[in-house]
Structure formats: C-alpha cells, structure tokens
N, C-alpha and C positions, 0 to 999 in steps of 0.2 A: 372305381376307375383305376386302371393299371398305370402307374406312373413309372416311366423309365428314367433312371438317373441321367444326369447330364454327362456328356462325353468327358469333360474334365474330371468329374468325380470317378468315372470308370477308369480313366488312365491312371489317376493317382492310386486307386485301389489295386490295379494290376501291378503298378510299380512298387508300392509299399508292402503288398501282401495283406492277408486277412488274418484275424486272430482265431477264427473258428469257421467250421463248415458243417452244415447239416443237409443231408440228402434224404428225401423221402419221395421216391419215384417208382413208377411201374416200369419205366424204361430200363435200359441196361445200366445197372448201378455201377458195375465195374468200369465201363467206359466213362461214365460221368465222373467217378472218383479219379480215374487216371488223368482226365483232363483238368480237374479242379485242384487236386492235391498239390501240384507244383505251385499253385497260386497262394498257398498258405505259408505263413512265416514259420520258421523252425520253432518247435515247441507249441504250435497251435493244435487245438483239439479238433477232432472231426468225428462225426457219427453218421451212419447210414442205416436207414430203416427200410425194411421190406417185410411184406406179409409172409414170404416164403423163406425157408432156411437156406436152400441151395445157392441162390445168388450171393448170399453173404459168406458162405463157406468158400466159394470161388474167389471172392475178394480177399478173404483171410489168407488163402493159399498164395494168391498173387503177391500180397504184401510180405509174406514170409520169404518169398524168393528175391525180394528187393530189400534195400536198406533204406526205406523211406518212412517207416512207422515203427513205433514201439508201443508197448502196453496195449496191444490189440486184444480186445475182449469181445466175445459174442454172447449176448444175453437175450433171454426170452421175455417179452412184455406180456404180462398177465392182465386179463380183463375179467372182472367179477361182476356179473349182472345182479342187481338187487330188485327185490319186489317191494314196492312201497304201498303200504296199506294205511288207512287212517289210524294214527296213534302208534304205528310200529313199522319198522323197516327191517328186512333180513335178506341175506344173500340167497339166490336161487340155488338149491342143492343139486338139482338135475338140470344143468344148462345144456340145452340141445344145440347151442351154437359153439360149444367148446370154450375153453378158457384162454386160449392163446390169442393175443392181439398182434402178434407178429414178432419180429426179431430186430435187434439193434447191434450193429458192429461199431465199436468205437475205438479210438486210438489217439496217439499223439504223433504229429509229423516230425520227423527228424531230417536233418540235412544229410543226404547220402554221401556228400563229399567230405564231411567233417569226420575227424577221428576222435 
C-alpha cells in the first residue's frame, strides 16, 4: 500500500530541505534533477541512476554549466552473473547479457549564491 506523507510533513521537508536525493527513473532524469536539486540542503549528496550513459552525460554537462554541484562523478555499475551448482559457485565467463548494470552520476549540491 502506497502511503503518502501528510501535508505538514511535506511542507516541513520543502522548507528545511533534504540531506540526500536518489533518482532511478526511466523518465527524463535531467528534468527530475532540475526540479529536485534546489530542494536539497547545501552539502547534500545526490545520485542519479540510468541504464543508459547518454542521459547522465547530459546531466553532467548541464551541472558543469551551472554552479550547483561539485565532485560530480560518473560511474559504471557492474553486474556479474554466477552459476550456482551443488557444492560450488562460479561466475559465468561468457555472459550473453553483458556485464553493465547501468550508470550512476553522483555529486554534492552547493549553494550557487555562496562564494
């Protein structure tokens, strides 16, 4: 059952800001981050996951054009499939699905007006 927070909780969250943000969406990640990043407190961490590299490189470029984030990193998430047999387990050497599990862009929000 999906529980929605009470309006008073949402108002306090929007007023005080959040300590962290995690986005894992198939929708427009740049648009989502643009809307949610201002709701983070300065020095708050954020991470955006996507199965494709292109949307995250667009976010990385957009962040480089503004003064809203530092320590922006783009990382590949690896997935290693294992074969489990009775008495032994080993990684599949020829993985037909590929080894990438997607990509993560992370960083720290900074206040664009502070010097």
